[in-house]
N, C-alpha and C positions, 0 to 999 in steps of 0.2 A: 269533110269538116264544113258544116253549114252555119252554125250559130257560134260566134265567138266575140269576145271583147279582149283586147290586148295584143292580138296579132295584127299583122298588116291587113287592112280591111279588105282590099281587093284581091288578096291571094286566093287562088283556087287550088286546093290540095285534096287528093284522095289517096287512101291506103287500102290495101287488102287487109282482111282480118288476121293475116299472118305476119303483118309488119308492125313495128314500133311497140312502144309501151302500151299505147291505147289498144292496139290489136291484142296484146297479151291480156289486158283486163277483159276485153270482149270474149276471148276464147275460153279463158279459165274461170270467168265469172267471179273473180276475186278483186277486192279493193287493193290497190297498190299505193303506198304512201312512203316517199323516199326523198332524200336530198341528192344533189348532184346527178340528176337524171341522165345527163349525157354520158356518164360513166357506166351506165347499166348496159349489159350486152344487147338487150332488146331495143335500145333507143335508136331511132332513125331521125337524123337531122335534115330539115328542109330549110335551106338558107333564106328562101323568099318570104318567110312568114315572121321573122324576128323572134324565133323561139329561144335563141341561144342566151338571151338576157335573163331567163328564168332559172332559178337555182333550186327550186323544190317542185315536186310533182305529186298530185293526188288524182288517181283515176278510180271512178266508181261505176260499176256496170249498172245499166238500166234494165232490170229483169221484170217481166210481166207475170201475171198470175199463173200462166202455163209453164213458167220456167224458161221461157225464151229470152235471149238477150236482144234488146231492141236498139241499144246504143250505149254510149258512155258519157258520163258527166266528168269533165276534167277541170281541175283547178291547178294553176301554177303561180308561184310567187317569185319575186326577186330575192327574197330572204333565203339565206343558206341554212336556215333552221327547218326541221321537219314540221309540217303543218299540224297544228294542235288537234288533239283527239276530239275536242268539242266540235271543231269544224268538220272533222271526218264524220262524226255522228250525224250532223246536220246535212252533209252532202249525201249520205246514205238515205236519209229520209226524203230529201228532194228527188234523188234518183228514182226511188220507188214511186213517188207521186207523178213524176214526169213519164215514167213507163206506162202508168195507167192512162195519162192524157194522150200519149202517142198512140196507144192501142185503141182507145175509144174513138179518136178522130180519124183512124185509118191512115195516119201519116206514115206508118211503117210500110204500107203498100205503096204509097207515093214515092218513098225513098228507095224501095227495093225492086219494084216491078217495072219501072221505066227503063227503056233502053238507054244505052250510053248517049245516043243522039239526043233523046229527050232530056237527059240530065244536063247536057251541054246547053240546051235551050233554056232550061230553068236557071242555070247558072248565069247565062247571058242576061236573062230577064232581071234576075236579082242584081246583077252588076249595073244594068242600065237604069234601075229604079232610082228615082230621085229620093235621097234621104230627107227625112222631115226637117224642115228649117224652123228655127226658133224665132219668135218675134216677142220683143219686150221681155226677154228672159233676163232677169237680174241676178247677178252673182256677186259674191263678196270675196275679197282677198286682203292682203296687207298693202297699205299705201306706202310706197317707198320713194316716189318722186312726184311732187305736186303738179297740178294742172289738169285741165279738161280738154279732151280731144275726141274727134269723131271722124271715122273714115273706113275704107275697106280694109280687110285684114289680109295679111300674108302669113301663111303657116310655115314656120321654120323649124327644122329639126336637125340641128347639127350633130346630134347624138346618133342619128340613124346609121351612119357609116360605121360608128363604133360598135353598135349593137350587132352588126352583121359579122364582126370578126369572131372566128371560132378558135378555141384553143386546140389547134391541130399541129401535128409534127411536120417537119420539112424533110426533104430528101438529102440535103447537103448542108452540114453545119457551116462549112467555110463560106458558101454562097450566102446563107442567111446572115452570117456575121458581117460580111461585106455590105450587104443591103442595109443592115441596121446602122453601120458606121456612116454610110453615105447619108442616110435619112437624118441622123442626129446632126450632122454637119449642115445640111440644107435647112433643117428646122431652126437651128441656131441663127443662121443668116436671115431667115424669114422673120424670126422674132425680133431681131435688130431692126428690120425694116418696119415692122408693126410698131415697135417702140418709137421710132423716129416719127412715124405718121401720128401716133397718139400724142406725142409732145406738141405737135402742131394743132391738132384738133382739141385736145384737152389741156390747154395751157396751164390752168390752175390745178389740174388733177395730179395725183401722185404717180409719177412716171415709173415708180418701183413696181406697179402692177405688172408690167411686162418685163421689167428688169428681174423680178423674182422668178418669172417663168424661164428667163434666160439662165439664171443661176441654177435652176433645177436641171435644165438640159446639159449643164456643165458639171453637175454634181457627181462626184466619183462613185458614191454608193448607189445612186439611182442608175447610172450607166452600167455599173458592175452587175446590178440585179437583172437588168435586161439581157446582158450577155450570158448571165448564168442560166436564164431560161432556155437559151439556145444550146449552151454547152451541156447542161445537165438533163433537160427534158426533151431535147431535140426539137424545140418549138420552132415554128416559122418566125420570122422577124416580127410580123404583125401580132402573133400570139404572145411573143415575149414582151412586147410593148404593153399589150392589154393586161396581161397577168401582173406585171410590175406596177403599172399605174393604178390598177384596181386595189392592189395591196396597200399602196400609199394612201389612196382615197379612203379606204376602210379605217386606217389609223387616224386620219383627220376627222372623219365622221364620228369617231369615238371620243374626240376631244371634248372637254367640258365647256370651253369658251365657244360661243356661237361664231365669233370672228374666224376661229380656226376651222370650225365645221364647214363654214361657207367658202373656205379656200379650196375645198375639194373640187369645186367647179373649175378653178384655175388649173388644177392637176389634169382634169379631164380635157381641158382646152389644149394643154401641152400634148396629151396622148393623141388626140385627134389630129393635131398638126403633124405628129410623127407618122401616123397611119396614112394621111394624105400624101406625105412625101414618099412613103414606101410604095404607094400606088401611082406615083408619078403625077399627082394632081397639084397639091399646094393651094394656098388661099389666093383668090383673085379679087381685085377691087371691082365691085359691081358698078355697072354703068346705067342701070335702069333709073328712070326719072319719076316713076310712079310713087306718090306719097301713100304710105300704108301704115297700118298698125301691125307690129310684129307680134305673132302669137306662137308660143312654143312651150314645151315642157320646161326648158331652160335655155337661156341665151348666153353664149360665151362672150367674154370681154372682147375677143378678136372679131366677133360678128359686128360689134358696134364700131370697130375701126374699118372693117371691110365694106359695110353698107353706108352710102352717103348719108350723113346725119340729118341733112335738111329734108330727106325723104322719109324719115321715121316720125310718124305722128304720135305714136305711143307704144308702150311695151306691156304685154300681158303674159305672165308665165305661171305654170302650175307649181314650180319649185322656186327656191331662192328666198332671200330675206333682205332686211334693210341694210345689213352690213356687207352684203356680197359686193364683189367688184362691179358686177353688172348694175347693181342699184346705185353704187357710187358714181359710175360713169353716166348713167341716165340722169342723175341729178346734176352732174356737171354740164350736160348738154341741155338741161331743162326740158327733158322729154318726160311727159307724164308716164308713170309706171306703176303697175299693180302686180304683186307676186303672191304666190300661195293660193291661186284660184284652182280649186280641185277639179281635175279632169277637163280642164278648159280645152285641151286639144281633141278630146272626144266629143265635146258638145258643139263645136263649131265646124264649119265646112267652107270650102272655097266659095267666094261670092258673098259671104256674110259681111256685115258692117258692125263695128263696135262703137259704143260710146264709153269712153274710159275716164273715170274720175279718180285722178291720182291723189286727191285731197282726202277722200274718205275710204279709198280702196274698193269702190264699187265699179262694176261694168254692166252694160246692158247690150245684149246681143240683138241686132236688128231693131233698134228703137223705133217706135212709131212717131208720128208727127207731134203728138201731145208731149212726149218726153223730150223730143228735140226742141220744142218750143220753150220748155222749162229751162233748157240749158243754152238757149240762143245767145243770151248776153255774155255768158262765160265763154262760149265758143268764139264769138266775135272778138272778144278781148284778146284772143290769141292771134289775130291777124292785123295787118297794118292797112289802113285805108289810104290809098295814094291816088284816089280818083280826083281829088280837088287840086287845082293848080297852086293853091296857097301853101301846100305842104313843101313846095320847092323853094320858097322864099322866106326871108326873115318875118317873124310874127309882128304885125303892126295892127293896132285897132283902127277903126274908121276915122278917128280923130288923130291918127298918127302918133299914138303912144306905143313905144317899143316894149314888147314883152318877151322875156327870155323863156325858151322852152328847152329844157335839158332832160337827159335820160337817166333813169334809175337802172343800173345794170348789176348783174351778179358775176358775169363771166366776160372774159375777153371776147368770146364769140358773139356777145351781144352787140358789139360794134357793127357787125353786119346788118343788124336790124336798124341801128341808128342811122346808118348811111343811106337808108331808103327815104329818109325825110331830111329836110333842112333842120338843123338843131344848133344849140348853143353850148354843147359840151355835155359833160357828165355831172349831174347834180348829186349823184350818190352811187359810189361803187362799194358794194357790200363784201367786205373781206372775209366774213364768216363762211361763205360758200367754199372758198379755197381750203379752209381748215376742215370743213366737213368732208372734203374729197380726199383727205389724207388719213393715214392710219396712226400717225403720230404728229406732234407739232412740227411744222416745217421750219427748217433752220433759217437764220437771218438772210443768208445769201439767196436762198431759194425764193423767199418772200420778196426780196429786193428785185430779183430778176422779173418776177411777175408784175410787181407794182411799176417797175420802169417801163415794161411793155404797155401797161395801161396808160401811163402818162404819154408815151410816144404815140400811141394810136389816137389819143385824145387831142393832140396838137392840130391846129393852133389854139383850140379852145381850152378852157380850164377843166380840170378833173377834181372832183371832191371825193376823197377816199375816206371811208368811215373806219375808225379803229374797230378792232374785233368786238363783235356784239354777240356773245354766246350766252347760253343759259336760258331760262324761261322756256320758250317754245323752240329753242335752237340749241339743244344739247350736243356735245361732242361725245362720240362713243368711247374715246380713249381718255376722257377727263372725268374724274369723279366729282360730279356736281352735288353729291349727297342727296338725301331724301328731304323734300320740302312739301309742306301742305299747300303752298301757293307759290310755285316757282316764278311766276311773273312779278311777284312782289319781293322776291328773295335775292338769291346769290346769282347775279348775272352782270354781263356787260362790264362797265368801268369798275364795278365793285370787285370783279374777279381779277381784272388787270392790275389794279392797285395793290392787291394782296398777293399777286404772283409775279414778282419781277422776272422770274425765269421765263414767263410767257410774254410779259409786256415789253421788256427791254429789247429783245431781238426784233419784235414786231414794230416797236416805235423807231428803232434805228433803221430798219428796212424802209419804212415810210419816209423818214427824214432824208435818207440817202436818195431815194427815188424822186423826191420833190426837188432835187437840185436841177432837174430839167427846166424848172421855172414855171410850169403850168399846173402844179398840183397843190391842192389845199387839203388839210387834214381835219377831219370832223370827229369829235369825241361824243359818244352816245351816253344816255342815262345820267347826265349831270344833275344831281339832286339839289345841291346847295353850294355855297362858296367854299366849304371845307373840301369838297371834291376838286374845286379849281386850285386851291393851294397845294393839295397833294399832287395833282397833275403837273402844276407849274414846277414843282421841285424836281420831279423825275425828268421832265423835258430839259430843264436847265442843265442838269448834270450830264445827260446824254449828248446834248449839243456841244458842251465843253469837251467831252471825250472825243467826239467826232472831229472837232476843230483841231485837236492834237494830231489827227491822222490826215485830214484833208486841208488844213490851213484855215485862216481867218475868213477866206472867201465862202466858207460853208455857211449858208444862210438858213434862217428859220422861216419856213413857209407860213402862209396865213393859217391860223388855227381857229377852229370854230366849235361851237357847242350845239348839240342837238337838243332842242327844247321840246321835251315830251313829258314833263312832270309839272303839275301846278306849282310846286315849290320853286322850280326854276323860273317860272313866269314871275313869281313874286320877288325874286332876287336878281332879275335880269340886268337891272342897271349896274349893280356891282360886278356881275360877271363880265359885262362888256368892257370893263377896265382892262381885262386880260385878253378876251377873245376878239378876233378880227371880223367874224361873221357868224350868222346864226342860220340854222336850218330847222324848220318846224316839222316834227314827226307827229302828225295828227292821229295816227292809229293808236299809239300808246297814250298820247295826250288825252284823247277822248275816253279811253279805257280807264285811266287813272282819275280823270275828272269826275266821271260818273260812278266810279267803283264798280265797273262791269267787266266781266270776262268776255271778250268779244268772240271767243270760240264756244261759248255756252249758249245753246239755242234757247234755253229756258229764260234767259235774261237779255236776249238779243234786242228787245224793244228799247232797252236802256242805252244801247250804243247809238248815239245820235250825233253824227259828225256835223250836221247842219242845224243843230239846235242854236237858238239865238245866244245862249250862254257861251257856247263854243266860239261863235262868231265874235262876241265881245272880247273873249280871251285872245283870239287871233289878231284883232285890231289893236289890242293893248301891246302885243309883242311887236307888231309892225311899227306902231307909233314910237315905241321905245327905241327900236333900232334906227328909225329915221332920225330921231332927235340926236342920236350919237353918230349919225352918218355911217352906220354899219350895215352892210348888205344883209338882206334876209330873204330866204327862199322857203318853199314848202315842198315836202317830198312824200307826204302821206297819200293815201288813196283819194282823199278829197281833191287833190290836184288834178285828177283825171275825171272828176265827176262834172258833167256838163251843167248840172243844176247849180253847182257851186261857183263855176267860172266867173259869171258876172259879179257876184257878191265879192269874191276875192279880189278882183280887179277894182271893184268899188271901194274897198277898204284900204287900197294902196299897194296891193301885192303885184309885182311885175316880174317875178322870177319863179317859174314852176318847174318841178322835176317829177317825172312819171315814167312808167314802163314805156319802152320804145313803141309798143303797139298802139298806145293811146295818143301819142304826140300828134299824129295827123288829124285826128278828130278834134282835139282841143285847139290846134293851130287854126283850122278852118273856122271853128266857132268864134275864136277871139277876133279874127279878121272882120267879123260882121258886127262886133260890139263897139259902142261909143262909151269911152271911159266916164264921161260926165253923166250919162244916163245910168251907168253902172253905179256911180257914187250915190245917186238919188235912190236907186233900188236898195243899195246897202244900208242907207240910213233908215229906210222903212223896215228892212229885215232885222236890224239891230233892236228895233222897238217891239218886235214880235214876242210872243210868250211861249210858243211851241214850235217844234221842228216842222210839223205839218203846215203851219201858217207860212213858214218861210218857203217851203216847197211850192205851195199854192201861189205865193207871191211871184216866185221866179217863173212858173209856168205861164202865169198871166202876162208877165213881162215879155217872154218870148213870143207869145201869141200877138201881143200888141206890136212888137217889132218885126213880126212876120219871119221869125227865125225858127226853122224846124230843127229839132234835136232828137237824138236817140239816147234813151236812158236805160 
């Protein structure tokens, strides 16, 4: 066997023409097309090449003009259906053409005349030959978890041990039954340990991912089917497990719902766990500290628990989709992930490096300097710069004005990033990520447990928790958002909550209960006008009254805030401040709605101008209005981490910033070099500009004059 795709690449296998199905094709010069090749009397299995995963076989003899057989063209598939006749016709044509080529090039002589020693030398040379490496090779898949990452790859194939299992019979049913019974017991214990670890790693994630696996291992019908394989077919325990699991997988794969089809990977995860226990292995926590991009045909949920998460830069798979548990867990860990990249495990090799873009589903194998330069800013945004001493101290301008630096977080795990720099708490905790990691709406007590943990980890600083902001670009797979021409202007956020008390009330009660720790504030997004305030006020008043019946009159209402992200809210801010205790400015949506521009549409991206003088005037109006009412105001959009915007924001009176933890160090260091009075003069000039470019040029000139270097 010289040329192949699909078998283990480094396997060296040779047969005589009297062996195997291919030998039969060679001897009889007949095409053989059949299913279940392993059941054929002539079939010869070689465990080292991974052939057992194929369920159909097509063998075509390569016959030259003299009638001699020079070799065979073999096609095998995982499908249990017979290979289509059109493919058979094509294979026969190819085999004839290949026979001509082999005959003309004298390759027959090369393959037949060498001694065994010479053949070994050729095989060794082929084995030692370096495969072609790809540079700047760009591939596409499905974006399942956002972010950009670059680094060395690690090829992972958890399925390999599964593929090696053969449906063979055992010598003693009683022994095999005992082995299976012990493996089920150990696999259950191991799943409990995995679940416990997962609950620590994936605080917000749905723990039922592994609980469902435990239920399967305890399912009476599932267990009965495995024992039946031993009792009826005399299978080994391994064969009984494989036969049963693959039967269940087939049922799931035939389901109409994609969520059910993608649960097939969880079944395989359980099957592999049982096989490992039967072979005395079991899963072990890895200790390697190398940061890598995981590349595999598919990655099991348990792999993400076993491998230290801080060492996973990104995930790339040839199988899987956006609703798979691996995709859900990668989003919970904020690991960039791309799935559905065809033949990725065939195209890469050890030593390759990948650039992974989880935003658009693209990857680049061994990117060159030009491509890395294009992504430099995005890659830097994923790291925390702690080289400046200022990151370890409170943020104070040169003229001793204190500026708050808070973190925008999505997960409890983000607190690890916040701890790397001095900070003033959490300015935005996005609750929607927790909901995205579930398969159904989490109940009130589960939400309370998570929110309470967030509040506890945030002490002694304050934590601003934003009410559920779904819809638009953040749909939930298990909620019917309907079809909309423009989701960003449609049914989303507070509009969904106010119309769905079954969703809003448990969510609100969980936040109110968690806020009793004393350091939590609740922020409500997408407030359009005072009618939203009245509707919100009515719901909150009723739920507080209900909770006081349970917890007593000491149950307090925490500070409540509005997220200002619509021009209409800016116009009615004075009235809104009669009810709300604080304001957070969401500049991403504010700019989008102000200029009527879809920020995700590249065709109109030039209209998305967060530093346009019109936006700066709106921001100043919000800050001045809040200051006049002595209500705290912060900013949590992307502009908060833009170094070009920092002096202007400070100049118009903003002293409370919230941004991703990775950006805090950079902005802290920059702020410590600024003088607020000079920033105010700069802001006055910027407010009089007419274009965004004028503002940018003005800021760059300011930095040059102040001898402050920045990275933008």
